[in-house]
C-alpha angles and dihedrals in degrees: 000000000000127000111226129237137152135241114212113233128210092249092058096258125116127236116213115247122202115205112195122217117253095263092047090049092055093049092044092052091052092050091046092054091052092048091047092056090051099044106031093081089049100049121105120264087231093062115094109160122110093350129129117261092008130106146175089261090058090051091052090048090054091050091050089050091058092046092052090049089062101265093130102157116084130201106205108202125199121186112205113240092337098177090047097050105045107134110236097208092049092048093050089047090054092047091051090064091070104014107054096175118115095202093054093045091048090051092051092048088051090055091050094049098038093110128216133262113228121177090342095309125109116228121194120234111217095168140013136052112266110238114226097049123112092234098050098085095053092044091051091051092048091052094049093042085085087061091049092052091048092052091047091051088055091051093241125157110230144152122210130190109181106303093341112093140158129200120208123210137162103242140035092236092055090046092054091048093048093048092053097044096044091047090054091047093051093050096045102037105030097023092232123143119229115215107245093200098047101036108084148149111247143160114256092257089061094043125105120200124166090338094309134106128188139243134181122234137165090285095051132259118351135174135240136173116279120247087248091058091050092049090049090054092048091048092054092049092046091052092049094047098046101143098230093048102037096044089057092055130074113267088233090065094043094048094044093051093043091051090051092053093047095046093047094049097043093044090056099042100034092103087068132073111263107129095121093047094051097040102041105026120016102036097049091044093049094047091049090056090047090053089052091054092048095048092045089055088055087054104172123076092231092054091046090052092047093049093047090053089051090052089049090058093045093051095039088232123174095211110141114253090229091062090049090050092050092048092050096046098044120129092220120119120264095262096049093040092056090050091069118111092243092062093042091053101042094040091043124160088261092054093046089049091057112098116231116222121193110180095187096050116024091189088071092053119095139176122249118267113256115238105226095206094050091047090051092049091052093049098038111136106156118206115220115158 
């Protein structure tokens, strides 16, 4: 039996999450490994989700390859509640084509129909593949492999990552025709419902795939993070650096958590073009909010003045002490006060990047703040097929 939970989605809704018990997890993992050995050689080369030695970056590279070959119309498909609507009978029927063992099929059906416990009550699961189980990824790929084979038989260029897939064609007319026919096929053959509002024919610059969109430069089509991905990053940072919350926490915690967010986001999106965004918009905005948190922790004007003088000595700055005094004693609010040139200079990116080590009190130690733009420059590996 699965314990129930929910995964928050970007649109505000919640996706059910099934968490297997320990024994079920062990058995599921064993079954998943056997299925993987059987199906991996059979899966399409255009499928990248939940597969060994394959990644989102490889899927984006494949998409860029199609765009640079001239397939510049994109059909963005969205399957409504895919993991919740997989038909059990259809899935078992597909499995039976390669796994002709009644005991194994009975075990898999038992997993599918195990039900979930929510608030102490058991709810049956008549359809869908519970997310959270070890066997769910391989079962979802097996189910949608029928779609892959159908698209290949039609000679279509496509890239699929789990239930997220795009088809690339050369004209708008062909794209409209493909969207209609593939939607009908999904609903009639796999009993999946295509979202009428989210499935659309678009140019690459209006497309969104795995958090990336596309743009065309002198070297051909390239990728970059979508505006939605950027806003999600900014929202996370804003929540972490809320003045009332962040100023009450040790800087070691704030800096560590902020570095984790930055590294995770840049590591994922570094294959895209985002130098201007990181250098001119995000990094200055983020550091300004960090300065506000630091200065608010100093609180009193006298302490602010004392700490600024200390930073002056550390940085060998020639800023006049009078300017430092005026900046520390200002009546401006925290946000406007930290926007002054004195704070920007003395709490520069180089100073914030310096780790602070306090051997007598480790709570006062903190790591250096990661510079998003420098991290991006070090990781930069543009994809241009």
